[in-house]
N, C-alpha and C positions, 0 to 999 in steps of 0.2 A: 324541590331538593336544593340544597345549597350549591352555588356555583363552585365554592372552594373545594368541595368533595371531588368534583370532576376534574378540577385543575390538579388536585393531588394525584388522581389516577393517571393523568397524562404524564405527570412528573415521574411516577413509578415506572411507567413504560420506558421513558427516556433513559433513566439511569440503569434499568435492566439492560438496555441495548448498549450503553456505555460499558458496563461490566463485561458484556459478551465480547466486545472489541478488545478491552484490556486483557481479558483471559486469553484470547487468541494471540495477542502480541507476546504475552509472557510464555505461552506454549511454544512460540517460534523464536525465542531469544537466541538459540544456537542454530537456526536455520540459515544456510548460506544464501546470501543475496536477498533475504527477506526485507520487505519494506513495511514498516509499522502502519497500522490503521489509526484513524482518529475520528471521533464523533463530534459534530457541532449541532447546536440546537437553535431553534427560532420559536418565537411566541406564536400562538394561534390567534384567531380573530378576536378582537375586543368588542364587547357590547357597549354601545353608546347609551349612556343614561342622561346625557345633557350635551347639547350641541354648542359649538362655539358661536360667539357673536362679535361683530365688529364694533369699533368705537364710533360714537356719533357725537352730536353737538352737546349732549348733556351727560353722557357717561362713557366710560372706557370699555374696551372689549373684554370678553371673558373667554377662557380656554375651554375646550371640550372636556366632558367628564366621561371616562371610559373605564370599564372593568374588564380586565383580561380573562380569557377562558382557558388558560393553560398553555403548554408548550408542546412541541413536536420535534422530531429529528429534522435538521436541515440537510446535513451531508454525512456520509460515511466515506472518507477519502483516505488515500494512501500518502504518506510522507516519503518523498524520494531522496532524502538526504543521503550522502555517501556513508556507507558503513565502513568500519575499521578493516584494514587488511591484516590477515593472519598469514604469516610465512609458513609454508609447508615444505618447500624444497622439491616439490614434485612438478615435473615439467608440464603435465597436463592439468594441473590446477592453475586456473587463469582468472585473475580479477580484472575488473574494469575500473580504472581510475578516471572518473569523470562521467560524462553523459553517455547513454546508450544501453543497448541490450544485445545479447547473443541471439542469433536466429536459429531455430531448431525445426527440423522436419518431423512432425509428430503425426504419424499415420497419414501422411499426405497433406496435412495442414501446417502452415507456418505459425509457430508460436515463439514467444520471446521470453528471455530470462536473464537475470543477473547472476544466477548461480553458475560458477565456472568450474565445477569439479567434473572433468571429462575423463573418458576411458577409451580404450580401443576394443572392438569386438573381434571375433575370430577371422573376419575378413580384413582387419586392419583399419576399418573405418572409425573415425572419432565420433563417439556417442556420449550422451549423458547417462546417468544411472538407470534411467528407464529405457535405454536403447534407442533414443531419438537422435537422429543424425545432426551434428553441428554443420551449419552451412557456411560455405566460403563466399567470397565476394562475387563469384560467378553464379551463386545459387546452387552449387553442387556440394555433395559431401566431400570430406577430406579423407584420403586413404593413405595410411602409412604402410609401405611395403614390408614384407617379411624380412627379418634380418637387419632392419634399420637400427642404427646406434646413435647415441647422443642426440636424442630428439630435443629440439628447442623451438620456442615460440617468441618472436620479437615483439617489440612495443607496437609495431604496425600490423601485427597479426600474421606475419609470414611464418609458416610452419616448415621447418627444415630438419633434415636428419643427415647423418654421416654414414656412408656405406663401408663395406669391408676394405675398399681401396683408399679410404680416408677422404673421399670427395663429398662435399656438402651439396645436398640437393633440396630444392624447394618443391613442396608437394601441394601447396595451396595457401590461401590467405584468408584468415577468419574475418568475416564481415561484422560490423557493428551497425545496429539500426537505431535511429533516433525518431522521435515523434514530436509533433508540434505541441501536444498536450499529453504528457505522461500520465497525469491524473485521470485521463479519459480511458486508459487501458482497462480491460476486464480481466480479473483473476479467474483462472480455470483450474487452479490447484497444481500440485507438483512443482511449485516455484515458478510457474509459467503464466504469461499474460497473452491476450490476443487483442487485435485491433478492434476498436468499437467506432460507432458513428461520431464520437466526440474526441477521439484520440488524434485524428488526422491520419493521413496516409503514412506508411512506413517509409523512411528515408535511409536505405542501406548504403554503406560505403566503407572506406578504409579507416581503421582506428587511428585517432590522432589528427584527422582532417575534418574541416568544416564543423568544428565544435564537438566532434565525437571524442570520447575518452580513449586513453591509451591502455594497452593491455599490460598486465603485470604477471609474468609467468612465475610459477613457484609460490603463488599466494592466492588466497581466497578472500572475497569480500564477505564479511560477517553481517549478521542482522544489524539493523540500525536501531533496534529496540534498546532503550535506556531503562534498566530495571528501577533505578531510583525514581525516575519520572513516572513509570507505570505504577509503582506502589503509591506514590503521592496521588495520582489520578484515581487509584482504587479507593483511597481514603476519602477523597472528595466525593466520589460516586456513592460510597457507602453512607456518608453523612447526608448527602442529598436525598438518598432513598429513605433514610430514617426521618428526615424532616418532612418529606411528603407523606409518609405514613402517619406522622403526628397531625398533619393537616386533616387527614381523613378521619382519624379517631376524634379529633376536636370537633369536626363537623358532625360526627355521629353523636357526640355528647350533647351538642346543641339541639339536634333533632330529637333526642331522647327527652330533653327538657320541654320541648314544644309538645311532644306526645303526652307528657305528664301534666300539662296545664289543666286538662280535663280528666278527673279521676272519678 
């Protein structure tokens, strides 16, 4: 069989995967804190049909002759560029301007997110939309007492409220967690990430210190998906897919001609 046919098949698989990632990016264009995915490719092994030779006293050297056997996916990674901030005017909507993640207690497991749309439950604890507790710099949940007024969150993560007597009281400080390698984090759905063997250990601390981003209360970080870029990549993937199908059909036509040599 022709090597070109199998190269075309590998190309079809690659561009199918690229379209899957593009489709997921577009589906999450309005997801708070979403970080877009990206696919990169690499070539497969090349078959050597002629080896290289060195120069000698009577002739110069020659280069190797190699025929590639297709391509495959190299990486499917996340791009952690800052998303645009959208003002909401709601105190418990918090965006991170800079590096880092919020820490959540999800059924006893610590998970990390950039989505800062938080709420309070019936006990006054700050949670996300799934009911997971937002963790403070002490690793504990943050509780807003009943009857609290004028809730505010500072750039350094300090959560304060004003009581009936007009006295401002701090109830906790939101922690921001950084990693040596953000790209090494694993997605677990619901806008959350978990630590992996290649992300490095979590480094929790105070917002705005040691390279961590500051908090912006009353705003949410939007998805960093650029629709114009995604549509352009979609066109590239579509044309690449079509070109690889043409390779397969052309190879098939050549094989048909070979079969028809003997009639």
